[in-house]
C-alpha positions in Angstrom: -1.0 -160.9 72.7 -1.7 -157.3 71.7 1.0 -156.1 74.0 3.6 -158.4 72.3 2.5 -157.2 68.9 2.7 -153.6 69.9 6.3 -154.1 71.3 7.3 -155.8 68.1 6.1 -153.0 66.0 7.8 -150.4 68.1 11.1 -152.4 68.0 11.1 -152.6 64.2 13.4 -150.0 62.9 12.0 -147.8 60.1 13.8 -148.2 56.8 14.7 -145.1 54.8 14.2 -145.5 51.1 15.8 -142.2 49.9 18.7 -140.8 51.9 18.7 -137.1 52.6 21.9 -136.5 50.6 20.3 -138.1 47.6 17.2 -136.1 47.9 19.2 -132.9 47.9 21.0 -133.9 44.7 18.8 -131.8 42.4 19.2 -128.6 44.3 22.8 -127.8 43.9 24.6 -130.2 41.7 28.4 -129.5 41.7 29.2 -131.7 38.7 26.7 -130.1 36.4 27.7 -126.6 37.6 31.4 -127.4 37.0 30.9 -128.9 33.6 28.6 -126.0 32.4 31.2 -123.5 33.5 34.0 -125.4 31.8 32.1 -125.7 28.6 31.1 -122.0 28.5 34.4 -120.4 29.6 37.4 -122.7 29.3 37.5 -125.3 26.5 41.0 -126.3 27.2 40.2 -127.2 30.8 37.0 -129.0 29.7 39.2 -131.0 27.3 41.6 -131.9 30.1 38.7 -132.8 32.4 37.1 -135.4 30.1 40.1 -135.9 27.7 38.0 -134.9 24.6 36.6 -131.8 23.0 33.0 -130.7 23.6 32.0 -131.7 20.1 33.4 -135.2 20.6 31.7 -135.5 23.9 28.4 -134.5 22.4 28.8 -137.0 19.6 29.7 -139.8 22.1 26.7 -138.8 24.3 24.4 -139.1 21.3 25.7 -142.6 20.6 25.7 -144.0 24.1 22.8 -142.2 25.8 20.1 -144.7 24.8 22.2 -147.5 26.5 23.1 -145.6 29.7 19.9 -143.6 30.3 17.8 -144.7 33.2 14.1 -143.9 33.9 12.8 -141.7 36.7 10.6 -143.5 39.2 8.0 -142.3 41.7 10.6 -142.7 44.5 13.5 -140.8 42.9 14.9 -139.1 39.8 17.5 -140.9 37.8 21.0 -139.6 37.2 21.1 -138.2 33.7 23.0 -139.9 30.8 25.2 -136.8 30.4 26.2 -136.9 34.1 26.9 -140.6 33.9 29.1 -140.1 30.9 31.0 -137.2 32.5 31.7 -139.3 35.6 32.7 -142.3 33.6 35.1 -140.4 31.3 36.6 -138.6 34.3 37.2 -142.0 36.0 38.8 -143.4 32.8 41.0 -140.4 32.5 42.3 -140.3 36.1 41.5 -143.6 37.7 40.0 -141.8 40.7 36.7 -143.0 42.1 34.2 -140.2 42.7 31.4 -141.2 45.0 28.4 -138.9 44.7 28.3 -137.9 48.4 27.1 -134.6 49.8 
């Protein structure tokens, strides 16, 4: 009986709760880096990227962030409301799906 139980435990595949590419998300985030560079250096390209000015984006973020903000958990950090809004606006502007893969 103990032998059967031991085999069953060995056969069980370990589940991964947080994937490695998600864990590395905070280290070098290309979206935040791109948006920060666009806001600081090229307002026209920023406007083309999200189809609105930085001031309009900030106003919209202030209005919708309580609705789209998620809480951090012990297992992982949530995606910020700002990043969620950038990705959503970019999708609405272009129709291209961006999967957050690295």
